[in-house]
C-alpha positions as MATLAB code, in Angstrom:
seq = 'MTNYITIESLQQRMSEGVPYGKNDETTARRLWWAALDTLQTDILMPMDLTKGLWLASPLPALYEPRLLERLKGWVWAPEELDTLHCNGFGLLPPSTMRSINTKNSSYSGAFSRLPLRDKDGNDPLLIIITPSIQLALALHGDAGERNLLMRSDHETLRDLLNMLDLRLHQEESSEVEDLRHALSDLGELHTNNDLERNFWPLVSERLARFTPSLNIQMLPDRSTINKSNNPTNGEKSLLEAITHEVRTPLATIRTLIRSILRRDDVSAEIINRLQQIDSECTEQIDRFGLIFKAAELDGKESRNLNLARTDLGNMLQTMYPIWSKQLSRRGLTLALDISADLPLVLSDPEKLELMLGGLIDRNSRGLQSGESLMLELRPAGQRLKLQIFSKDSKSEPNDNSKMSTNSQLGPVLSWNPRTGSLQLSQAATQRLLASLGGRLTLRRDKALTVFFPIADSK';
ca = [
      93.928  -18.325   60.534;
      91.588  -16.132   58.481;
      89.060  -15.489   61.274;
      91.625  -14.619   63.932;
      90.434  -11.748   66.141;
      93.044   -9.001   66.384;
      93.199   -5.832   68.453;
      92.744   -3.924   65.206;
      89.515   -5.825   64.497;
      88.189   -4.807   67.918;
      89.050   -1.189   67.140;
      87.498   -1.494   63.705;
      84.228   -2.653   65.264;
      84.344    0.343   67.599;
      84.734    2.694   64.626;
      81.564    1.508   62.860;
      79.128    4.382   62.482;
      81.698    6.938   63.663;
      82.861    9.654   61.216;
      86.509    9.629   60.153;
      88.795   11.663   62.343;
      90.822   14.686   61.196;
      93.532   14.666   63.867;
      97.287   14.390   63.563;
      99.326   12.143   65.847;
     100.050   14.825   68.457;
      96.417   15.843   68.781;
      95.320   12.220   68.979;
      97.820   11.609   71.762;
      96.451   14.538   73.784;
      92.921   13.242   73.280;
      93.981    9.823   74.578;
      95.606   11.305   77.701;
      92.629   13.517   78.429;
      90.233   10.589   77.952;
      92.188    8.334   80.319;
      92.361   11.021   82.975;
      88.683   11.898   82.626;
      87.637    8.247   82.751;
      89.574    7.472   85.909;
      89.294   10.721   87.866;
      85.831   11.979   86.950;
      83.926    8.762   86.222;
      85.378    5.592   87.752;
      86.877    6.901   91.012;
      83.647    8.521   92.327;
      81.756    5.252   91.681;
      83.730    3.432   94.403;
      83.840    0.222   92.369;
      84.479   -3.012   94.237;
      85.043   -5.416   91.343;
      85.614   -5.448   87.626;
      88.334   -5.943   85.064;
      90.281   -4.018   82.449;
      92.166   -4.997   79.326;
      94.666   -2.792   77.528;
      97.035   -2.886   74.577;
      99.947   -2.487   73.964;
     100.772   -0.863   77.345;
      98.919   -0.524   80.667;
      96.541    2.423   80.580;
      95.192    2.645   84.131;
      97.335    4.369   86.746;
      95.059    5.293   89.678;
      96.125    3.070   92.619;
      92.608    2.567   93.998;
      91.394    1.298   90.632;
      94.417   -0.950   90.198;
      93.815   -2.444   93.634;
      90.162   -3.269   92.949;
      90.069   -4.184   89.254;
      91.832   -7.140   87.681;
      93.974   -6.214   84.707;
      95.309   -7.870   81.578;
      97.582   -6.315   78.988;
      98.259   -7.543   75.475;
     101.950   -6.758   75.288;
     104.951   -7.795   73.178;
     107.297  -10.392   74.637;
     109.998   -7.737   75.016;
     107.989   -5.027   76.733;
     111.180   -3.289   77.871;
     112.203   -2.601   74.266;
     108.767   -1.389   73.175;
     108.804    2.056   71.564;
     105.304    2.058   70.045;
     106.538    4.264   67.196;
     107.475    6.944   69.725;
     103.849    7.294   70.779;
     103.319    8.286   74.406;
     100.481    6.003   75.424;
     100.371    6.754   79.140;
      98.880    9.891   80.646;
     100.607   12.043   83.232;
      99.715   10.085   86.265;
      99.738   13.208   86.389;
      97.225   14.858   85.957;
      96.774   13.069   89.240;
      99.696   12.140   91.493;
      99.861    8.576   92.684;
      99.165    8.145   96.373;
     102.563    7.949   98.037;
     101.462    4.979  100.146;
     101.265    2.974   96.952;
     104.493    4.254   95.432;
     105.913    0.719   95.602;
     103.052   -0.575   93.477;
     104.551   -2.688   90.686;
     101.638   -2.967   88.322;
      99.492   -5.980   89.282;
      98.341   -6.957   85.819;
      98.730  -10.151   83.849;
     100.101  -10.319   80.336;
      98.580  -11.717   77.171;
     100.585  -12.156   73.970;
     100.425   -9.340   71.435;
     100.478  -10.620   67.855;
     102.114   -8.993   64.835;
      98.736   -8.171   63.284;
      97.390   -6.523   66.463;
      99.099   -3.184   65.752;
     100.282   -0.581   68.250;
      97.223    1.649   68.486;
      96.094    1.857   72.135;
      92.978    0.107   73.392;
      91.360    0.034   76.824;
      88.271   -1.968   77.774;
      86.624   -1.554   81.194;
      84.034   -4.093   82.312;
      82.248   -3.786   85.665;
      78.697   -4.711   86.681;
      77.579   -1.073   86.560;
      79.682    0.424   83.773;
      81.240   -0.917   80.578;
      83.107    1.028   77.947;
      85.914    0.809   75.421;
      88.463    3.478   74.461;
      90.780    3.387   71.463;
      92.724    5.457   68.980;
      92.003    4.569   65.384;
      92.572    5.786   61.868;
      95.297    6.454   59.320;
      97.765    9.340   59.509;
      95.929   12.669   59.429;
      92.627   10.886   60.106;
      93.225    9.832   63.695;
      90.234    9.586   65.995;
      89.520    8.925   69.651;
      86.813    6.284   69.966;
      84.650    5.803   73.046;
      81.843    3.264   72.905;
      79.524    2.336   75.739;
      76.376    1.337   73.860;
      74.979   -2.124   74.481;
      75.305   -3.395   70.910;
      78.963   -2.435   70.511;
      79.965   -3.761   73.933;
      78.091   -7.002   73.267;
      79.955   -7.474   69.993;
      83.304   -6.618   71.599;
      82.730   -9.162   74.367;
      81.787  -11.821   71.816;
      84.895  -11.032   69.780;
      86.968  -11.040   72.947;
      85.629  -14.461   73.885;
      86.575  -15.769   70.432;
      90.030  -14.256   70.786;
      90.488  -16.039   74.099;
      89.468  -19.347   72.557;
      92.187  -18.791   69.960;
      94.831  -17.838   72.514;
      97.316  -20.277   73.950;
      98.115  -18.081   76.946;
      97.888  -19.529   80.448;
      95.955  -16.388   81.470;
      92.954  -17.189   79.297;
      91.033  -19.251   81.833;
      91.573  -16.660   84.567;
      90.275  -13.912   82.311;
      87.246  -15.904   81.210;
      86.446  -16.743   84.850;
      86.753  -13.056   85.827;
      84.310  -12.095   83.085;
      81.743  -14.685   84.177;
      82.217  -13.739   87.851;
      80.913  -10.216   87.211;
      77.374  -11.512   86.832;
      74.678   -9.417   85.162;
      75.950   -6.254   83.487;
      73.932   -3.035   83.531;
      74.487   -0.471   80.789;
      74.968    3.150   81.865;
      72.964    5.100   79.295;
      74.247    8.507   80.492;
      77.925    7.645   80.184;
      78.557    8.779   76.623;
      76.513   11.954   77.062;
      78.607   12.966   80.090;
      81.982   11.742   78.837;
      82.665   14.103   75.939;
      81.903   17.381   77.768;
      84.266   16.272   80.575;
      87.037   15.510   78.070;
      86.488   18.893   76.410;
      86.783   20.693   79.755;
      90.018   18.871   80.558;
      91.531   19.653   77.161;
      90.588   23.303   77.590;
      92.555   23.415   80.838;
      95.619   21.644   79.448;
      95.948   23.380   76.099;
      98.123   26.529   76.066;
      96.210   29.723   75.409;
      96.529   31.471   72.057;
      97.409   34.568   74.084;
     100.619   33.135   75.553;
     102.681   35.617   73.519;
     100.851   38.386   75.384;
     102.523   37.551   78.713;
     103.495   40.675   80.653;
     107.121   41.540   81.271;
     108.978   40.238   84.324;
     108.400   43.357   86.400;
     104.646   43.077   85.854;
     104.615   39.378   86.726;
     106.512   39.921   89.956;
     104.027   42.552   91.095;
     100.971   40.540   90.177;
      99.113   38.402   92.702;
      97.394   36.318   90.032;
      98.694   34.770   86.797;
      97.347   35.673   83.399;
      95.270   33.020   81.646;
      98.111   32.452   79.198;
     100.690   32.048   81.966;
      98.539   29.568   83.838;
      97.775   27.559   80.704;
     101.436   27.466   79.739;
     102.456   26.266   83.196;
      99.820   23.540   83.179;
     100.857   22.441   79.676;
     104.554   22.252   80.645;
     103.691   20.254   83.754;
     101.596   17.922   81.615;
     104.410   17.330   79.123;
     107.097   16.735   81.767;
     105.113   14.180   83.726;
     103.998   12.160   80.704;
     107.352   10.580   79.745;
     108.149   10.031   83.421;
     104.908    8.091   83.885;
     105.690    6.027   80.780;
     109.229    5.250   81.955;
     108.016    4.287   85.406;
     105.334    1.921   84.087;
     107.793    0.180   81.784;
     110.323   -0.157   84.614;
     107.735   -1.745   86.885;
     106.862   -4.211   84.137;
     110.529   -5.195   83.844;
     110.826   -5.589   87.628;
     108.133   -8.267   87.536;
     110.323  -10.505   85.397;
     112.295  -13.373   86.919;
     115.391  -13.034   84.739;
     116.601   -9.627   85.969;
     119.788   -9.526   88.035;
     119.907   -7.998   91.514;
     122.194   -5.188   90.340;
     119.835   -4.192   87.535;
     116.846   -4.400   89.890;
     118.583   -1.985   92.260;
     119.303    0.490   89.434;
     115.754    0.252   88.096;
     114.299    0.827   91.557;
     116.419    3.973   91.874;
     115.121    5.227   88.519;
     111.560    4.379   89.578;
     111.977    6.392   92.775;
     113.411    9.382   90.917;
     110.523    9.308   88.446;
     107.995    9.164   91.282;
     109.619   12.100   93.081;
     109.564   14.264   89.963;
     106.009   13.255   89.101;
     104.967   14.305   92.603;
     106.926   17.584   92.358;
     105.235   18.570   89.134;
     101.926   17.332   90.528;
     102.228   19.976   93.238;
     103.070   22.612   90.628;
      99.982   21.637   88.665;
      97.757   21.809   91.753;
      99.231   25.204   92.611;
      98.483   26.476   89.103;
      94.916   25.194   89.373;
      94.438   26.851   92.754;
      96.091   30.164   91.905;
      93.697   33.018   91.423;
      90.976   31.229   93.382;
      89.907   31.590   96.958;
      91.485   28.885   99.112;
      88.585   26.697  100.087;
      88.863   23.637  102.288;
      85.348   22.238  102.076;
      86.410   18.587  101.812;
      88.543   18.365  104.923;
      88.261   15.236  107.035;
      89.501   13.982  110.379;
      93.153   13.086  109.798;
      95.678   11.343  112.015;
      98.701   13.482  111.170;
     101.017   11.678  113.591;
     100.203    8.297  112.082;
     100.653    9.744  108.596;
     104.153   10.964  109.432;
     105.107    7.603  110.918;
     103.689    5.723  107.911;
     105.494    7.906  105.379;
     108.738    8.103  107.365;
     110.384    5.017  105.714;
     109.559    6.294  102.221;
     110.845    9.806  102.868;
     113.952    8.440  104.610;
     114.762    6.304  101.596;
     114.387    9.289   99.274;
     116.728   11.440  101.360;
     119.272    8.652  101.786;
     119.991    8.729   98.058;
     121.412   12.227   98.621;
     123.338   11.199  101.741;
     120.802   12.787  104.111;
     118.964   11.369  107.096;
     115.490   12.075  108.442;
     114.588   12.230  112.139;
     111.062   12.137  113.526;
     109.865   13.460  116.900;
     106.132   13.135  117.577;
     104.398   13.820  120.876;
     102.265   11.011  122.269;
      98.450   10.900  122.192;
      97.935   13.714  119.717;
      94.392   14.579  118.596;
      93.228   14.345  114.995;
      93.387   17.371  112.708;
      91.217   18.575  109.834;
      92.813   18.100  106.416;
      92.700   16.111  103.173;
      94.825   12.995  103.873;
      95.759   12.056  100.299;
      96.648   15.570   99.158;
      98.405   16.305  102.439;
     100.777   13.353  101.918;
     101.847   14.810   98.589;
     102.200   18.295  100.056;
     104.309   17.140  102.997;
     106.557   15.192  100.664;
     107.043   18.396   98.688;
     107.939   20.349  101.826;
     110.515   17.731  102.807;
     112.046   17.798   99.340;
     112.141   21.580   99.371;
     113.719   21.863  102.834;
     116.349   19.249  102.076;
     117.567   20.820   98.817;
     120.052   23.109  100.543;
     121.494   20.462  102.889;
     124.918   18.893  102.454;
     125.578   15.149  102.472;
     125.707   13.906  106.056;
     123.204   16.422  107.417;
     119.836   15.520  108.893;
     116.312   16.888  108.465;
     114.037   16.940  111.503;
     110.232   16.678  111.709;
     108.611   17.703  114.997;
     104.898   17.438  115.732;
     103.660   19.090  118.913;
     100.346   20.323  120.376;
      99.865   24.094  120.234;
      96.573   25.106  121.818;
      93.737   24.292  119.438;
      96.211   23.327  116.731;
      99.026   20.909  116.057;
     102.379   22.439  115.147;
     104.545   20.704  112.562;
     108.102   21.991  112.236;
     110.600   21.021  109.529;
     114.211   22.090  109.978;
     117.839   21.059  109.686;
     118.551   19.064  112.839;
     121.897   20.739  113.497;
     120.830   24.321  112.826;
     117.279   24.929  114.019;
     118.152   28.413  115.215;
     119.753   29.402  111.908;
     117.863   30.708  108.907;
     116.813   27.761  106.758;
     116.484   27.675  102.994;
     112.894   28.882  103.102;
     113.740   31.866  105.259;
     115.946   33.110  102.442;
     112.976   33.358  100.146;
     113.964   36.884   99.198;
     117.082   35.547   97.453;
     114.965   33.432   95.119;
     114.103   34.659   91.652;
     110.345   34.824   91.206;
     109.095   33.286   87.958;
     105.529   34.406   88.479;
     103.113   33.858   91.373;
     103.444   30.049   91.293;
     107.143   29.291   90.776;
     110.457   30.569   92.051;
     114.037   29.728   91.127;
     116.467   28.909   93.924;
     119.958   29.947   92.757;
     121.620   28.145   95.692;
     120.263   24.718   94.725;
     119.601   25.331   91.030;
     116.039   24.029   91.316;
     112.513   25.186   90.597;
     110.184   25.282   93.564;
     106.808   26.624   94.502;
     106.779   30.246   95.491;
     106.058   31.136   99.102;
     102.601   32.436   98.181;
     101.740   29.279   96.216;
     102.939   27.064   99.075;
     100.815   29.014  101.555;
      97.739   28.757   99.307;
      98.132   24.991   98.884;
      98.533   24.445  102.609;
      95.570   26.728  103.335;
      93.391   24.595  101.035;
      94.440   21.611  103.192;
      93.631   23.335  106.481;
      97.216   24.343  107.286;
      98.734   27.740  108.048;
     102.369   28.206  107.043;
     104.721   30.577  108.877;
     108.260   31.414  107.778;
     110.659   33.369  109.965;
     114.349   34.051  109.621;
     115.197   32.633  113.025;
     112.692   29.789  113.090;
     112.049   26.502  111.305;
     109.372   26.145  108.678;
     106.209   25.764  110.748;
     102.729   24.631  109.732;
      99.735   24.798  112.072;
      96.769   22.427  111.562;
      93.381   22.868  113.258;
      92.361   20.142  115.684;
      89.219   18.269  114.670;
      86.211   18.235  116.968;
      86.074   15.108  119.107;
      83.294   12.679  118.353;
];
């Protein structure tokens, strides 16, 4: 069919009037990640959208749980998504630049699939359509001339929607009618004229934070680093870049696994193995998410201006099954002891979930199979006291009390020779908790203890 609308033809329309790019594949990939993160974190999330849709090819591009819950998604994907390599191109960002809310860690990717044709190509495309904002993102161009395209102007979006409608007429997929109905259900669309003007500066700022400094080779020697309270710009940039690169393939693997899990022809044994891999990926994504947040915070004053009334007891009870499942894979158990009728505290609920998960992971690293980790939440004057300790040895020094035996790798990271793992330094952990309203205390004869301020009653 000579007039068949392909993904490449949509991208070609987006490229009209845009100068040729001069980027190689690696640079183009970084641009794509930065654009996806900027779009979701800085633009879409603050808008508090209630309805809309997204279309992507050849892999899902959205990863923020709140967006996935509210927007309907369709993905043009090959029939064998689990064998898709996309020419080795990492098309998903590090969910990482933002960690997925642990409450939604079982999210399996609620999108529908449309057939990807041979002539569609493997260059990524993302189209977002909501009543208040519409835009299209894509990578385009030959080798050495790669370009990131972002179009939000009325004429281009109008043409893309017309081409999309023609494509749907040509499709034989059962999802076509649902997609066409979702488009018509959005009603009148209003163009955001400031979107493009704001988008590119935000992407530039994000790239500046993620790109290693040219002065990395000027890092001070180990003795200087250990004595310093703040990292050099090169050290911080390098740490952020490493975190970025580690989380990216994990996010890609996890998304592909969740796509496979939605299939009906997967055996129970394979499902169990894939779920274990998914959980491991999520844990590591969260671990490096904390490292990234610590690197961002280091060298700044700990400010907690966005704290809200938080039910810490309910949070612990809600997250208990997830944390228990994580520990059970290492032969450990988790016990919870929460006093009744506790008041609310001041904190940041979403970030606190991630932080507490990191503390549990850290305090369980030195435990042997069969041991148990205990969480206690008690009132303590005008604060709530959260203690984390080995259930059978509360009076003994725990792993965190032996902080002096760790090898410092700068102000953010330390190396634990007993467990062979990287972890946040004591100072970085204290800074992160302080930004969330908590005060961490570590003593040789006590459990790890965090105090949270009680919120004023209303």
